[in-house]
C-alpha positions in Angstrom: 0.0 0.0 0.0 1.1 3.5 -0.7 -0.2 6.7 1.0 0.4 10.5 0.7 -1.4 12.9 2.9 0.3 16.3 3.1 -1.2 18.2 0.2 -3.3 21.2 1.1 -7.2 21.2 0.6 -8.7 24.0 -1.4 -11.7 26.1 -0.6 -14.6 25.3 -2.9 -14.3 27.0 -6.3 -18.0 27.3 -7.3 -18.1 30.9 -8.8 -17.7 31.9 -12.4 -14.6 34.0 -11.4 -12.8 30.9 -9.9 -13.4 28.7 -13.0 -10.5 30.2 -15.2 -8.1 29.9 -12.1 -9.2 26.3 -11.6 -8.5 25.4 -15.3 -5.1 27.2 -15.2 -4.0 25.7 -11.9 -5.1 22.3 -13.2 -3.1 22.5 -16.3 0.0 23.6 -14.3 -0.5 20.6 -11.9 -0.7 18.3 -14.8 2.6 19.5 -16.3 4.5 19.2 -12.9 3.4 15.9 -11.6 0.5 13.4 -11.5 0.9 13.6 -7.6 -0.4 17.2 -7.7 -3.4 16.2 -9.8 -4.6 13.4 -7.4 -3.6 15.2 -4.2 -3.7 13.2 -1.0 -4.3 9.6 -1.8 -4.0 6.0 -0.8 -3.2 3.1 -3.2 -4.2 -0.3 -2.1 -2.9 -3.6 -3.5 -5.6 -6.1 -3.7 -3.1 -9.0 -4.2 -4.6 -10.2 -7.4 -3.0 -7.8 -9.8 -5.5 -5.0 -9.2 -4.9 -1.9 -7.2 -7.4 0.7 -6.0 -6.5 4.4 -5.8 -8.5 6.6 -3.4 -7.7 10.3 -4.2 -8.4 13.9 -3.2 -8.4 13.0 0.5 -8.4 15.6 3.2 -5.0 16.8 4.5 -4.1 15.2 7.7 -6.9 12.6 7.6 -5.1 9.5 6.5 -5.4 6.7 9.0 -3.1 4.4 7.2 0.6 4.4 6.3 2.6 2.9 3.5 3.1 -0.9 4.0 -0.1 -1.3 6.3 -2.4 -4.1 5.6 -6.0 -3.0 5.4 -9.3 -5.0 5.6 -12.6 -4.2 3.7 -14.5 -1.5 5.6 -11.4 0.0 7.2 -11.3 3.8 7.2 -8.3 5.0 5.1 -8.9 8.7 5.2 -11.6 11.4 4.8 -13.2 12.8 1.8 -11.3 16.1 0.9 -10.5 18.6 -1.7 -6.8 18.2 -2.4 -5.1 18.0 -5.9 -6.9 19.1 -9.0 -10.3 19.3 -7.5 -13.1 22.0 -7.4 -15.2 20.5 -4.6 -14.7 17.9 -1.8 -15.2 14.5 -3.2 -13.6 11.0 -3.5 -12.1 9.7 -6.6 -11.8 6.0 -6.8 -10.3 4.0 -9.5 -9.4 0.4 -10.0 -6.2 -0.1 -12.0 -3.7 -2.6 -13.2 -0.6 -1.2 -11.8 0.2 0.7 -8.5 1.1 3.9 -10.1 -1.9 6.1 -11.2 0.5 7.7 -13.8 1.2 4.5 -15.7 -2.0 2.3 -14.9 -4.8 1.4 -17.1 -8.3 1.4 -15.6 -10.0 -1.8 -14.8 -13.9 -1.8 -15.1 -15.6 -2.4 -11.7 -18.9 -2.6 -10.0 -20.0 -2.3 -6.3 -21.4 -5.5 -4.8 -23.7 -5.8 -1.8 -25.5 -2.5 -2.6 -28.9 -1.2 -2.9 -29.8 1.3 -5.5 -31.8 4.4 -4.5 -34.4 5.6 -5.1 -36.6 2.7 -5.9 -34.3 0.2 -4.3 -33.3 -3.0 -6.1 -30.4 -5.0 -5.1 -27.5 -5.9 -7.4 -27.7 -9.2 -9.2 -24.6 -10.7 -7.9 -22.5 -9.1 -10.6 -22.6 -5.8 -8.9 -24.1 -2.5 -9.9 -22.8 0.7 -11.6 -24.9 3.5 -10.4 -26.1 5.9 -13.2 -25.6 9.8 -13.3 -27.0 11.1 -10.1 -28.1 7.8 -8.8 -27.3 7.1 -5.1 -26.5 3.7 -3.7 -26.1 2.4 -0.1 -23.7 -0.4 0.9 -25.3 -3.2 2.6 -22.3 -5.6 2.7 -19.9 -4.9 -0.1 -16.7 -4.6 -1.9 -15.5 -3.1 -5.2 -15.0 -6.0 -7.6 -13.5 -6.1 -11.1 -16.4 -6.5 -13.6 
């Protein structure tokens, strides 16, 4: 496992005046280093050739360190606004290598979930929520699809 948690969080940038600055700053971050783009992050090795990257975590909130062994459901850190981010959110990606800069994404679905509104559990293959659709974990995991 890899972890980095020292990047500062940004204030929300939700005004029209802040938009050009967000784009300029994002372009500069992209030129300098991918680490500046993803901000505070944790990369978890699943042991099967897949890795999960949790990015844009809040500064100082990481509860794990490089080399720690983590279990499903364990808190890794708190949702933040670090890196190239306009609002606090969690970026999650499943990938084929431990480095987000070199990895290819792996399709995944959430298992053990209930879709809202209207409910409906996953069919055992997992669910991929649609745009704006919320879901709740009942028991679950992120699994390659």
